[in-house]
N, C-alpha and C positions, 0 to 999 in steps of 0.2 A: 484404778486409774489405767492400769495396763489394759484392762478389758475395754475401756472407753476408747483408748488410743487405737486398739485393734479394730473396733467397729467403725471408727472414723477412716481408717485406712481402707477398710473394705469398701466403704461408702464411696470414696473417691476413685478407687480402682474401678468400680462398677460404673461409675458416672463418666469417667473419662472417655471410654469408647463411644458412648452414646453422643456426647457433645462433639467429639472430634471426627467420628467416622460415619455419621449419619449422612446418607445420600438423599438428595432432593426427593426422589421417588419413594422414600420411606415415610414421607410426610403426606398425609391425605389431601387430595385437591389439587395436585400437580396438573397444570393445564399445559404449560410449554416449558421445554428445557432445551435450550440451544448452548452447545458447548463445542469449542473449537476443535477439540480432539475427537469428534464424532460427527458423522453424517455430512461432511463438507465435500461438495463436488467442485473441483477446479481443473483447469486445463494445464497444459505444459508451461504456460507463463504464469501460473499460479493465480490466474483470475478466477474468482469464485462465482459460480453460476447459481449454486443451490446450498442452503444450509438447512439440513433436515432435523426435526425435532426428535429428541431422545426420550420424550416422556411416553411415547407409545400412542399419542393422539393424532399423529400424522400430519402435523403442520409442516409446511415447507416455505421458507423465505427464499425468494428467487430473483434472478435479474438476468433477462435475455439480451440486453444490450451490453455488448462486450466493453464499450467505453465507460459504462457506469458500474461495472463489476469491481468489487473490492479485492484486495490482494490477500492470499493466504500466507501466513508467516509460520513456518514450520516449527520454530522453537524461539522463545524469548528468554534469554539467559536469566535475567533478573526476575522472572516469574516461574522459577523451578523448571526451566526449559520446557514449558508447556506452549503450545501453539496459540495463535491469535488470528483474527481477521482484521486487517488494516483498512479503515475507511479513509478516503481523501477524495471528495467529490464523487462518492459512490453511495449506492443504497440497495438494500435488499427488501423485497415487498412480499406480503402475505395476504391473499384475499379470502382467507378462511376466518370465520368469526371466532371469537374467544371471549370468555368471561375473565375479568381481571379483578382480583381482590388485594393481592399482595404482589409485588414485583421486585426483583433483584437484577442489577446489571453490574458486571465487573468490566471497567473500561479505563482508558486514560485519554488524554488529549495532547496534540503535538506541540502546541504553543503555550506561551506563558498566560495569555488571555484568549477568550473566545473571539474569533475573527468576525463572527456574525451571530444571529440568532440560530446557532447550530444545533440541529435536531439528533438526539441520541435515540429516542424511542417515542414515536407518535403515531397517529392514524395517517392514512394516505391522503385523503382529501382535506382541504383546508376547512377548518372549523374553529370557532372560538370556545366551544363547550366540551368539556371533559375530553379533549383531544390530544393532550400531551402528557407524557410522564416526565420527560426531561429534555430542556432546550436551553442552551447556553445564552447568557445575556452579552451582547455585543460589547466588546471592550473591557469586560470584567472577568471575574473568575467564579462567579456563582450562577447557578441555574435560575432561569425565570421564575420568580416567587409567586406570580399571580396564576397559580395552577389550581383550578377548580377540581381537578381529577384526584389529586392526593392532598390538597390543601397544604397544611403545615406538617403532615405526617411524612415528611421527607428526611432521609438520614444519608450521611456519608460516613462510612465506616462505623464508628461508635457515636458519632455526634448528630444531633438533630439540627442540621443546617442545610441551606442550599449552596454553600460555599464549597467549591470543588478544588480549591488551591491546595498545594501546587499542582496544577493540571496535568503535568507530565508523568506524575506518579500514579500508577493504576489504583483505583479505589473501588469499593462496593457501594453503589448507590441503590438505595431501597426505600420503599414506601408502601403505604396501604391507603385504600381509597377513603376520601373524606366523608362520603355519604354513609359509610358502613354497610352498604349494600353492593355486592359486586356489580361491575359495569360491564356491559357487552360492547365490544368493538367489532365491527363487521370486517375490519381489515387493520393491518398494522404495517409499519415500515421501520427499519433500522437505518441510521446514518443520514437522515434529513428531515427537516421540519416541514411535515404536511405538504410535501411536494413543491415548496416554495423554492425558486432558483437561488443559488448561492447560500443556502442555509444547510450546508453539509457538515457533518461530523468529520473531524480530522484526528484520527487516532485509532488505537486498537480496541477491539471489543473481544472479550474472552468467553463470557457466558451471558445468557439471558434466562432467568428462571421466574415463571409466573405461576401463581396459585389462583384458584377460582373462589377464594375466601380470604378473610382476614386471619392471618396466622397469629397465634399466642406469642408472647414474649420468648418463651422457651424455644418454640418451633422456629422463630426468627434467628435466634442464637445458634441453632443447629445449622441452618443453611449458611449463615455467616461462617461458622467454624468449618463447615465443608469446603468453602472457597478459600479461607485463610490457610487451611492445611495443604490443599491441593497446590496452591500457587506459592506456598511458603511466605505468606504476608505476616508481617510482624507488628501490626498496629495493635 
């Protein structure tokens, strides 16, 4: 019995670092990794002009129009004093193509309900086909459910749901593509729904992590645990 307990303890001791400390770039297929504590270019007024990819693939999300640049927040107390990028009628765009299989975004929203069909992550040009990952439903607390891109494979923290309530609390939104085959986007934008006016995200975005394949359950848990530990999330 003592030997059995010893082996179990060794198993959990060895398992804990893997689940808790795995970085996104230790998982194969990392396509894009935006994190607010890396590669952010901002001016003396904290207006963000570029958010550079940490995956090594060279993606850049940028905004040259100073009136549409989001705001760099140096430290959010409730998120383990980590930085964030605050969007409020702002957007960052990338015109470099990418394959998307699994996507994670850590974000929150400033109001109790979505003010419009507010875009968290979509393509730049308006399209009805496989063009959005997450867009809020006006007047509600759930993301738009008719999403052909991920279908019902959409999760908020540990729950398979489109409901983001309460919106003001940061959460991990993640999903994998409905078709089972990685989808190619020729461009992407953060903070607005497909360039439609007045469909802006209002809230902080901390990280965007994309893989070019569908991750396994274990791999998904590793990414979630990385985010949970880094930002001291307790869900």
